[in-house]
C-alpha positions as protocol buffer text, in pm:
chain_id: "A"
residue {
  index: 1
  type: UNK
  ca { x: -3161 y: 11512 z: 12639 }
}
residue {
  index: 2
  type: UNK
  ca { x: -3286 y: 11289 z: 12382 }
}
residue {
  index: 3
  type: UNK
  ca { x: -3616 y: 11400 z: 12213 }
}
residue {
  index: 4
  type: UNK
  ca { x: -3930 y: 11175 z: 12210 }
}
residue {
  index: 5
  type: UNK
  ca { x: -3979 y: 10972 z: 11886 }
}
residue {
  index: 6
  type: UNK
  ca { x: -4260 y: 11079 z: 11663 }
}
residue {
  index: 7
  type: UNK
  ca { x: -4573 y: 10861 z: 11638 }
}
residue {
  index: 8
  type: UNK
  ca { x: -4531 y: 10566 z: 11412 }
}
residue {
  index: 9
  type: UNK
  ca { x: -4751 y: 10618 z: 11113 }
}
residue {
  index: 10
  type: UNK
  ca { x: -5012 y: 10350 z: 11032 }
}
residue {
  index: 11
  type: UNK
  ca { x: -4936 y: 10149 z: 10719 }
}
residue {
  index: 12
  type: UNK
  ca { x: -5153 y: 10235 z: 10419 }
}
residue {
  index: 13
  type: UNK
  ca { x: -5460 y: 10016 z: 10371 }
}
residue {
  index: 14
  type: UNK
  ca { x: -5386 y: 9716 z: 10168 }
}
residue {
  index: 15
  type: UNK
  ca { x: -5560 y: 9766 z: 9843 }
}
residue {
  index: 16
  type: UNK
  ca { x: -5815 y: 9503 z: 9744 }
}
residue {
  index: 17
  type: UNK
  ca { x: -5676 y: 9288 z: 9480 }
}
residue {
  index: 18
  type: UNK
  ca { x: -5834 y: 9354 z: 9148 }
}
residue {
  index: 19
  type: UNK
  ca { x: -6107 y: 9108 z: 9049 }
}
residue {
  index: 20
  type: UNK
  ca { x: -5963 y: 8823 z: 8867 }
}
residue {
  index: 21
  type: UNK
  ca { x: -6077 y: 8866 z: 8518 }
}
residue {
  index: 22
  type: UNK
  ca { x: -6291 y: 8587 z: 8383 }
}
residue {
  index: 23
  type: UNK
  ca { x: -6095 y: 8400 z: 8136 }
}
residue {
  index: 24
  type: UNK
  ca { x: -6217 y: 8465 z: 7787 }
}
residue {
  index: 25
  type: UNK
  ca { x: -6455 y: 8205 z: 7653 }
}
residue {
  index: 26
  type: UNK
  ca { x: -6261 y: 7946 z: 7473 }
}
residue {
  index: 27
  type: UNK
  ca { x: -6335 y: 8005 z: 7111 }
}
residue {
  index: 28
  type: UNK
  ca { x: -6493 y: 7717 z: 6933 }
}
residue {
  index: 29
  type: UNK
  ca { x: -6226 y: 7552 z: 6744 }
}
residue {
  index: 30
  type: UNK
  ca { x: -6232 y: 7666 z: 6388 }
}
residue {
  index: 31
  type: UNK
  ca { x: -6383 y: 7415 z: 6157 }
}
residue {
  index: 32
  type: UNK
  ca { x: -6122 y: 7257 z: 5959 }
}
residue {
  index: 33
  type: UNK
  ca { x: -6174 y: 7281 z: 5591 }
}
residue {
  index: 34
  type: UNK
  ca { x: -6445 y: 7053 z: 5483 }
}
residue {
  index: 35
  type: UNK
  ca { x: -6301 y: 6709 z: 5480 }
}
residue {
  index: 36
  type: UNK
  ca { x: -6247 y: 6640 z: 5119 }
}
residue {
  index: 37
  type: UNK
  ca { x: -6433 y: 6345 z: 4995 }
}
residue {
  index: 38
  type: UNK
  ca { x: -6177 y: 6080 z: 4933 }
}
residue {
  index: 39
  type: UNK
  ca { x: -6113 y: 6062 z: 4565 }
}
residue {
  index: 40
  type: UNK
  ca { x: -6279 y: 5771 z: 4404 }
}
residue {
  index: 41
  type: UNK
  ca { x: -6030 y: 5497 z: 4402 }
}
residue {
  index: 42
  type: UNK
  ca { x: -5905 y: 5479 z: 4051 }
}
residue {
  index: 43
  type: UNK
  ca { x: -5997 y: 5161 z: 3887 }
}
residue {
  index: 44
  type: UNK
  ca { x: -5695 y: 4943 z: 3887 }
}
residue {
  index: 45
  type: UNK
  ca { x: -5528 y: 4989 z: 3558 }
}
residue {
  index: 46
  type: UNK
  ca { x: -5589 y: 4689 z: 3346 }
}
residue {
  index: 47
  type: UNK
  ca { x: -5272 y: 4502 z: 3298 }
}
residue {
  index: 48
  type: UNK
  ca { x: -5159 y: 4489 z: 2943 }
}
residue {
  index: 49
  type: UNK
  ca { x: -5340 y: 4228 z: 2756 }
}
residue {
  index: 50
  type: UNK
  ca { x: -5184 y: 3904 z: 2846 }
}
residue {
  index: 51
  type: UNK
  ca { x: -4968 y: 3820 z: 2553 }
}
residue {
  index: 52
  type: UNK
  ca { x: -5039 y: 3491 z: 2389 }
}
residue {
  index: 53
  type: UNK
  ca { x: -4762 y: 3259 z: 2482 }
}
residue {
  index: 54
  type: UNK
  ca { x: -4528 y: 3217 z: 2194 }
}
residue {
  index: 55
  type: UNK
  ca { x: -4574 y: 2898 z: 2011 }
}
residue {
  index: 56
  type: UNK
  ca { x: -4352 y: 2641 z: 2172 }
}
residue {
  index: 57
  type: UNK
  ca { x: -4061 y: 2594 z: 1938 }
}
residue {
  index: 58
  type: UNK
  ca { x: -4020 y: 2250 z: 1803 }
}
residue {
  index: 59
  type: UNK
  ca { x: -3762 y: 2071 z: 2010 }
}
residue {
  index: 60
  type: UNK
  ca { x: -3432 y: 2088 z: 1835 }
}
residue {
  index: 61
  type: UNK
  ca { x: -3333 y: 1759 z: 1687 }
}
residue {
  index: 62
  type: UNK
  ca { x: -3057 y: 1600 z: 1884 }
}
residue {
  index: 63
  type: UNK
  ca { x: -2727 y: 1580 z: 1708 }
}
residue {
  index: 64
  type: UNK
  ca { x: -2688 y: 1277 z: 1496 }
}
residue {
  index: 65
  type: UNK
  ca { x: -2603 y: 988 z: 1720 }
}
residue {
  index: 66
  type: UNK
  ca { x: -2238 y: 915 z: 1677 }
}
residue {
  index: 67
  type: UNK
  ca { x: -2150 y: 577 z: 1543 }
}
residue {
  index: 68
  type: UNK
  ca { x: -2037 y: 350 z: 1821 }
}
residue {
  index: 69
  type: UNK
  ca { x: -1670 y: 271 z: 1814 }
}
residue {
  index: 70
  type: UNK
  ca { x: -1586 y: -37 z: 1621 }
}
residue {
  index: 71
  type: UNK
  ca { x: -1623 y: -350 z: 1823 }
}
residue {
  index: 72
  type: UNK
  ca { x: -1284 y: -466 z: 1934 }
}
residue {
  index: 73
  type: UNK
  ca { x: -1109 y: -735 z: 1741 }
}
residue {
  index: 74
  type: UNK
  ca { x: -1284 y: -1059 z: 1788 }
}
residue {
  index: 75
  type: UNK
  ca { x: -1631 y: -900 z: 1801 }
}
residue {
  index: 76
  type: UNK
  ca { x: -1846 y: -1050 z: 1532 }
}
residue {
  index: 77
  type: UNK
  ca { x: -1954 y: -711 z: 1399 }
}
residue {
  index: 78
  type: UNK
  ca { x: -1596 y: -593 z: 1354 }
}
residue {
  index: 79
  type: UNK
  ca { x: -1475 y: -910 z: 1189 }
}
residue {
  index: 80
  type: UNK
  ca { x: -1331 y: -851 z: 844 }
}
residue {
  index: 81
  type: UNK
  ca { x: -1428 y: -1151 z: 640 }
}
residue {
  index: 82
  type: UNK
  ca { x: -1259 y: -1298 z: 338 }
}
residue {
  index: 83
  type: UNK
  ca { x: -909 y: -1210 z: 457 }
}
residue {
  index: 84
  type: UNK
  ca { x: -785 y: -1571 z: 466 }
}
residue {
  index: 85
  type: UNK
  ca { x: -813 y: -1814 z: 177 }
}
residue {
  index: 86
  type: UNK
  ca { x: -900 y: -2174 z: 255 }
}
residue {
  index: 87
  type: UNK
  ca { x: -556 y: -2302 z: 157 }
}
residue {
  index: 88
  type: UNK
  ca { x: -395 y: -2047 z: 391 }
}
residue {
  index: 89
  type: UNK
  ca { x: -525 y: -2251 z: 686 }
}
residue {
  index: 90
  type: UNK
  ca { x: -277 y: -2530 z: 765 }
}
residue {
  index: 91
  type: UNK
  ca { x: -358 y: -2828 z: 988 }
}
residue {
  index: 92
  type: UNK
  ca { x: -49 y: -2995 z: 1138 }
}
residue {
  index: 93
  type: UNK
  ca { x: -39 y: -3269 z: 1396 }
}
residue {
  index: 94
  type: UNK
  ca { x: -57 y: -3639 z: 1468 }
}
residue {
  index: 95
  type: UNK
  ca { x: -318 y: -3910 z: 1419 }
}
residue {
  index: 96
  type: UNK
  ca { x: -578 y: -3718 z: 1620 }
}
residue {
  index: 97
  type: UNK
  ca { x: -666 y: -3544 z: 1291 }
}
residue {
  index: 98
  type: UNK
  ca { x: -678 y: -3830 z: 1036 }
}
residue {
  index: 99
  type: UNK
  ca { x: -862 y: -4063 z: 1278 }
}
residue {
  index: 100
  type: UNK
  ca { x: -1212 y: -4181 z: 1186 }
}
residue {
  index: 101
  type: UNK
  ca { x: -1161 y: -4101 z: 818 }
}
residue {
  index: 102
  type: UNK
  ca { x: -1027 y: -3749 z: 888 }
}
residue {
  index: 103
  type: UNK
  ca { x: -1356 y: -3662 z: 1056 }
}
residue {
  index: 104
  type: UNK
  ca { x: -1205 y: -3371 z: 1249 }
}
residue {
  index: 105
  type: UNK
  ca { x: -1051 y: -3174 z: 956 }
}
residue {
  index: 106
  type: UNK
  ca { x: -1348 y: -3259 z: 735 }
}
residue {
  index: 107
  type: UNK
  ca { x: -1588 y: -3115 z: 992 }
}
residue {
  index: 108
  type: UNK
  ca { x: -1375 y: -2802 z: 1021 }
}
residue {
  index: 109
  type: UNK
  ca { x: -1393 y: -2760 z: 642 }
}
residue {
  index: 110
  type: UNK
  ca { x: -1770 y: -2810 z: 650 }
}
residue {
  index: 111
  type: UNK
  ca { x: -1817 y: -2553 z: 925 }
}
residue {
  index: 112
  type: UNK
  ca { x: -1607 y: -2312 z: 720 }
}
residue {
  index: 113
  type: UNK
  ca { x: -1846 y: -2344 z: 428 }
}
residue {
  index: 114
  type: UNK
  ca { x: -1641 y: -2597 z: 233 }
}
residue {
  index: 115
  type: UNK
  ca { x: -1307 y: -2418 z: 266 }
}
residue {
  index: 116
  type: UNK
  ca { x: -1015 y: -2625 z: 143 }
}
residue {
  index: 117
  type: UNK
  ca { x: -808 y: -2627 z: 460 }
}
residue {
  index: 118
  type: UNK
  ca { x: -479 y: -2810 z: 404 }
}
residue {
  index: 119
  type: UNK
  ca { x: -427 y: -3107 z: 636 }
}
residue {
  index: 120
  type: UNK
  ca { x: -67 y: -3233 z: 649 }
}
residue {
  index: 121
  type: UNK
  ca { x: -95 y: -3415 z: 981 }
}
residue {
  index: 122
  type: UNK
  ca { x: 92 y: -3747 z: 1011 }
}
residue {
  index: 123
  type: UNK
  ca { x: 21 y: -4025 z: 1258 }
}
residue {
  index: 124
  type: UNK
  ca { x: 290 y: -4104 z: 1513 }
}
residue {
  index: 125
  type: UNK
  ca { x: 460 y: -3762 z: 1503 }
}
residue {
  index: 126
  type: UNK
  ca { x: 604 y: -3601 z: 1814 }
}
residue {
  index: 127
  type: UNK
  ca { x: 601 y: -3227 z: 1870 }
}
residue {
  index: 128
  type: UNK
  ca { x: 937 y: -3167 z: 1699 }
}
residue {
  index: 129
  type: UNK
  ca { x: 822 y: -3357 z: 1390 }
}
residue {
  index: 130
  type: UNK
  ca { x: 495 y: -3162 z: 1382 }
}
residue {
  index: 131
  type: UNK
  ca { x: 695 y: -2838 z: 1375 }
}
residue {
  index: 132
  type: UNK
  ca { x: 908 y: -2978 z: 1093 }
}
residue {
  index: 133
  type: UNK
  ca { x: 592 y: -3067 z: 899 }
}
residue {
  index: 134
  type: UNK
  ca { x: 483 y: -2705 z: 923 }
}
residue {
  index: 135
  type: UNK
  ca { x: 818 y: -2591 z: 782 }
}
residue {
  index: 136
  type: UNK
  ca { x: 793 y: -2831 z: 488 }
}
residue {
  index: 137
  type: UNK
  ca { x: 443 y: -2713 z: 400 }
}
residue {
  index: 138
  type: UNK
  ca { x: 473 y: -2336 z: 403 }
}
residue {
  index: 139
  type: UNK
  ca { x: 364 y: -2289 z: 41 }
}
residue {
  index: 140
  type: UNK
  ca { x: 143 y: -2097 z: 27 }
}
residue {
  index: 141
  type: UNK
  ca { x: 246 y: -1923 z: 350 }
}
residue {
  index: 142
  type: UNK
  ca { x: -18 y: -2010 z: 610 }
}
residue {
  index: 143
  type: UNK
  ca { x: -204 y: -1736 z: 793 }
}
residue {
  index: 144
  type: UNK
  ca { x: -373 y: -1973 z: 1039 }
}
residue {
  index: 145
  type: UNK
  ca { x: -230 y: -2291 z: 1190 }
}
residue {
  index: 146
  type: UNK
  ca { x: -455 y: -2550 z: 1357 }
}
residue {
  index: 147
  type: UNK
  ca { x: -239 y: -2796 z: 1550 }
}
residue {
  index: 148
  type: UNK
  ca { x: -212 y: -3055 z: 1821 }
}
residue {
  index: 149
  type: UNK
  ca { x: 93 y: -3224 z: 1967 }
}
residue {
  index: 150
  type: UNK
  ca { x: 259 y: -3383 z: 2265 }
}
residue {
  index: 151
  type: UNK
  ca { x: 57 y: -3702 z: 2277 }
}
residue {
  index: 152
  type: UNK
  ca { x: 318 y: -3916 z: 2105 }
}
residue {
  index: 153
  type: UNK
  ca { x: 590 y: -3770 z: 2325 }
}
residue {
  index: 154
  type: UNK
  ca { x: 405 y: -3944 z: 2607 }
}
residue {
  index: 155
  type: UNK
  ca { x: 286 y: -4254 z: 2422 }
}
residue {
  index: 156
  type: UNK
  ca { x: 626 y: -4340 z: 2278 }
}
residue {
  index: 157
  type: UNK
  ca { x: 800 y: -4306 z: 2614 }
}
residue {
  index: 158
  type: UNK
  ca { x: 599 y: -4549 z: 2829 }
}
residue {
  index: 159
  type: UNK
  ca { x: 855 y: -4568 z: 3108 }
}
residue {
  index: 160
  type: UNK
  ca { x: 869 y: -4192 z: 3144 }
}
residue {
  index: 161
  type: UNK
  ca { x: 708 y: -4053 z: 3460 }
}
residue {
  index: 162
  type: UNK
  ca { x: 514 y: -3726 z: 3429 }
}
residue {
  index: 163
  type: UNK
  ca { x: 760 y: -3441 z: 3392 }
}
residue {
  index: 164
  type: UNK
  ca { x: 1046 y: -3659 z: 3268 }
}
residue {
  index: 165
  type: UNK
  ca { x: 1302 y: -3525 z: 3021 }
}
residue {
  index: 166
  type: UNK
  ca { x: 1101 y: -3634 z: 2715 }
}
residue {
  index: 167
  type: UNK
  ca { x: 792 y: -3455 z: 2839 }
}
residue {
  index: 168
  type: UNK
  ca { x: 989 y: -3141 z: 2915 }
}
residue {
  index: 169
  type: UNK
  ca { x: 1142 y: -3161 z: 2567 }
}
residue {
  index: 170
  type: UNK
  ca { x: 796 y: -3174 z: 2409 }
}
residue {
  index: 171
  type: UNK
  ca { x: 704 y: -2849 z: 2585 }
}
residue {
  index: 172
  type: UNK
  ca { x: 1032 y: -2693 z: 2473 }
}
residue {
  index: 173
  type: UNK
  ca { x: 966 y: -2806 z: 2116 }
}
residue {
  index: 174
  type: UNK
  ca { x: 623 y: -2640 z: 2129 }
}
residue {
  index: 175
  type: UNK
  ca { x: 781 y: -2316 z: 2248 }
}
residue {
  index: 176
  type: UNK
  ca { x: 1033 y: -2328 z: 1964 }
}
residue {
  index: 177
  type: UNK
  ca { x: 754 y: -2401 z: 1716 }
}
residue {
  index: 178
  type: UNK
  ca { x: 569 y: -2086 z: 1824 }
}
residue {
  index: 179
  type: UNK
  ca { x: 890 y: -1888 z: 1787 }
}
residue {
  index: 180
  type: UNK
  ca { x: 942 y: -2026 z: 1437 }
}
residue {
  index: 181
  type: UNK
  ca { x: 593 y: -1918 z: 1333 }
}
residue {
  index: 182
  type: UNK
  ca { x: 652 y: -1573 z: 1478 }
}
residue {
  index: 183
  type: UNK
  ca { x: 980 y: -1539 z: 1289 }
}
residue {
  index: 184
  type: UNK
  ca { x: 825 y: -1652 z: 960 }
}
residue {
  index: 185
  type: UNK
  ca { x: 574 y: -1371 z: 993 }
}
residue {
  index: 186
  type: UNK
  ca { x: 284 y: -1506 z: 788 }
}
residue {
  index: 187
  type: UNK
  ca { x: 93 y: -1682 z: 1066 }
}
residue {
  index: 188
  type: UNK
  ca { x: -157 y: -1451 z: 1237 }
}
residue {
  index: 189
  type: UNK
  ca { x: -339 y: -1702 z: 1458 }
}
residue {
  index: 190
  type: UNK
  ca { x: -280 y: -2048 z: 1604 }
}
residue {
  index: 191
  type: UNK
  ca { x: -549 y: -2281 z: 1738 }
}
residue {
  index: 192
  type: UNK
  ca { x: -387 y: -2546 z: 1959 }
}
residue {
  index: 193
  type: UNK
  ca { x: -618 y: -2845 z: 2008 }
}
residue {
  index: 194
  type: UNK
  ca { x: -517 y: -3046 z: 2314 }
}
residue {
  index: 195
  type: UNK
  ca { x: -635 y: -3396 z: 2390 }
}
residue {
  index: 196
  type: UNK
  ca { x: -916 y: -3529 z: 2604 }
}
residue {
  index: 197
  type: UNK
  ca { x: -841 y: -3785 z: 2878 }
}
residue {
  index: 198
  type: UNK
  ca { x: -683 y: -4106 z: 2751 }
}
residue {
  index: 199
  type: UNK
  ca { x: -660 y: -4376 z: 3020 }
}
residue {
  index: 200
  type: UNK
  ca { x: -314 y: -4499 z: 2921 }
}
residue {
  index: 201
  type: UNK
  ca { x: -173 y: -4144 z: 2894 }
}
residue {
  index: 202
  type: UNK
  ca { x: -372 y: -3957 z: 3157 }
}
residue {
  index: 203
  type: UNK
  ca { x: -91 y: -3890 z: 3405 }
}
residue {
  index: 204
  type: UNK
  ca { x: 138 y: -3754 z: 3135 }
}
residue {
  index: 205
  type: UNK
  ca { x: -140 y: -3547 z: 2975 }
}
residue {
  index: 206
  type: UNK
  ca { x: -238 y: -3401 z: 3313 }
}
residue {
  index: 207
  type: UNK
  ca { x: 122 y: -3288 z: 3361 }
}
residue {
  index: 208
  type: UNK
  ca { x: 157 y: -3155 z: 3007 }
}
residue {
  index: 209
  type: UNK
  ca { x: -180 y: -2981 z: 2961 }
}
residue {
  index: 210
  type: UNK
  ca { x: -121 y: -2668 z: 3175 }
}
residue {
  index: 211
  type: UNK
  ca { x: 234 y: -2634 z: 3041 }
}
residue {
  index: 212
  type: UNK
  ca { x: 126 y: -2648 z: 2679 }
}
residue {
  index: 213
  type: UNK
  ca { x: -153 y: -2401 z: 2759 }
}
residue {
  index: 214
  type: UNK
  ca { x: 105 y: -2165 z: 2910 }
}
residue {
  index: 215
  type: UNK
  ca { x: 327 y: -2187 z: 2601 }
}
residue {
  index: 216
  type: UNK
  ca { x: 27 y: -2108 z: 2384 }
}
residue {
  index: 217
  type: UNK
  ca { x: -62 y: -1810 z: 2600 }
}
residue {
  index: 218
  type: UNK
  ca { x: 294 y: -1673 z: 2590 }
}
residue {
  index: 219
  type: UNK
  ca { x: 327 y: -1708 z: 2214 }
}
residue {
  index: 220
  type: UNK
  ca { x: 385 y: -1379 z: 2034 }
}
residue {
  index: 221
  type: UNK
  ca { x: 158 y: -1511 z: 1759 }
}
residue {
  index: 222
  type: UNK
  ca { x: -193 y: -1507 z: 1912 }
}
residue {
  index: 223
  type: UNK
  ca { x: -265 y: -1865 z: 2018 }
}
residue {
  index: 224
  type: UNK
  ca { x: -595 y: -2010 z: 2138 }
}
residue {
  index: 225
  type: UNK
  ca { x: -589 y: -2327 z: 2346 }
}
residue {
  index: 226
  type: UNK
  ca { x: -879 y: -2563 z: 2274 }
}
residue {
  index: 227
  type: UNK
  ca { x: -877 y: -2804 z: 2567 }
}
residue {
  index: 228
  type: UNK
  ca { x: -1078 y: -3114 z: 2478 }
}
residue {
  index: 229
  type: UNK
  ca { x: -1084 y: -3253 z: 2832 }
}
residue {
  index: 230
  type: UNK
  ca { x: -1399 y: -3065 z: 2946 }
}
residue {
  index: 231
  type: UNK
  ca { x: -1589 y: -3181 z: 2637 }
}
residue {
  index: 232
  type: UNK
  ca { x: -1596 y: -3541 z: 2759 }
}
residue {
  index: 233
  type: UNK
  ca { x: -1543 y: -3503 z: 3133 }
}
residue {
  index: 234
  type: UNK
  ca { x: -1706 y: -3779 z: 3337 }
}
residue {
  index: 235
  type: UNK
  ca { x: -1750 y: -4011 z: 3039 }
}
residue {
  index: 236
  type: UNK
  ca { x: -1583 y: -4343 z: 2990 }
}
residue {
  index: 237
  type: UNK
  ca { x: -1322 y: -4326 z: 2714 }
}
residue {
  index: 238
  type: UNK
  ca { x: -1513 y: -4589 z: 2519 }
}
residue {
  index: 239
  type: UNK
  ca { x: -1784 y: -4328 z: 2460 }
}
residue {
  index: 240
  type: UNK
  ca { x: -1559 y: -4094 z: 2265 }
}
residue {
  index: 241
  type: UNK
  ca { x: -1263 y: -4302 z: 2142 }
}
residue {
  index: 242
  type: UNK
  ca { x: -1231 y: -4601 z: 1915 }
}
residue {
  index: 243
  type: UNK
  ca { x: -933 y: -4748 z: 2101 }
}
residue {
  index: 244
  type: UNK
  ca { x: -874 y: -4540 z: 2412 }
}
residue {
  index: 245
  type: UNK
  ca { x: -678 y: -4283 z: 2211 }
}
residue {
  index: 246
  type: UNK
  ca { x: -830 y: -4185 z: 1875 }
}
residue {
  index: 247
  type: UNK
  ca { x: -1165 y: -4002 z: 1854 }
}
residue {
  index: 248
  type: UNK
  ca { x: -1480 y: -4150 z: 1711 }
}
residue {
  index: 249
  type: UNK
  ca { x: -1639 y: -3963 z: 1421 }
}
residue {
  index: 250
  type: UNK
  ca { x: -1899 y: -3817 z: 1658 }
}
residue {
  index: 251
  type: UNK
  ca { x: -1633 y: -3702 z: 1905 }
}
residue {
  index: 252
  type: UNK
  ca { x: -1427 y: -3553 z: 1622 }
}
residue {
  index: 253
  type: UNK
  ca { x: -1724 y: -3338 z: 1524 }
}
residue {
  index: 254
  type: UNK
  ca { x: -1758 y: -3212 z: 1881 }
}
residue {
  index: 255
  type: UNK
  ca { x: -1387 y: -3126 z: 1888 }
}
residue {
  index: 256
  type: UNK
  ca { x: -1415 y: -2948 z: 1553 }
}
residue {
  index: 257
  type: UNK
  ca { x: -1712 y: -2745 z: 1679 }
}
residue {
  index: 258
  type: UNK
  ca { x: -1514 y: -2633 z: 1984 }
}
residue {
  index: 259
  type: UNK
  ca { x: -1226 y: -2518 z: 1763 }
}
residue {
  index: 260
  type: UNK
  ca { x: -1459 y: -2351 z: 1515 }
}
residue {
  index: 261
  type: UNK
  ca { x: -1640 y: -2159 z: 1789 }
}
residue {
  index: 262
  type: UNK
  ca { x: -1305 y: -2022 z: 1902 }
}
residue {
  index: 263
  type: UNK
  ca { x: -1233 y: -1919 z: 1545 }
}
residue {
  index: 264
  type: UNK
  ca { x: -1569 y: -1746 z: 1504 }
}
residue {
  index: 265
  type: UNK
  ca { x: -1547 y: -1564 z: 1836 }
}
residue {
  index: 266
  type: UNK
  ca { x: -1197 y: -1438 z: 1757 }
}
residue {
  index: 267
  type: UNK
  ca { x: -1246 y: -1364 z: 1387 }
}
residue {
  index: 268
  type: UNK
  ca { x: -1004 y: -1630 z: 1270 }
}
residue {
  index: 269
  type: UNK
  ca { x: -1025 y: -1731 z: 901 }
}
residue {
  index: 270
  type: UNK
  ca { x: -1382 y: -1606 z: 862 }
}
């Protein structure tokens, strides 16, 4: 038989929880070390005494200005004078030169300060004869030739239309004349004076003028073409000729001045 269970013992009394201890008084926070008085701000160090600016050096003198290059040939300043004697200038041509008492060559001589230019021009000569006159008068050897030509090649062939064989021959003779001067070697400059308008010869002169100018330009001896036509453009021929062909003394001086200006500007026989 099973025995009766013993009496269940009562649980021990629950002990009273211990009194919660009062938290310790929070200690006053320790005083930090006395706040140091901020050091007196050091006086800003005085910058070094401002140096006196160095005396401004005198500006260096620029290099000596170089001499400008010599003015090209033909410039008046570069012109070497006294290189051609008066008798080394030869005038060859037709009656355009001896007209009006040789007013044209005489004015050229005057403008040149009395230089004794040699004038061997002969009235009535065609271009081939003018070239031959040059060849006959090469003593002393000329350095400058002042010439005209072609007018009588027109005048003496009245039935010849502009550009006819005689006119073409005159241009060819001029070309050969330039070649002769180049071969001779003494001539350094040529001044080719070409006629103003002449009523009886105008058509032939108009044809010949540009062709003679071209021959002058193509010459291996420097040649300067002095075209007289613009000098008297718009005037009646009676104002500048004595007979429709030959220049008056006043016109001859104008023509001489045109040629002389070319000579001055290109340092020819100065």
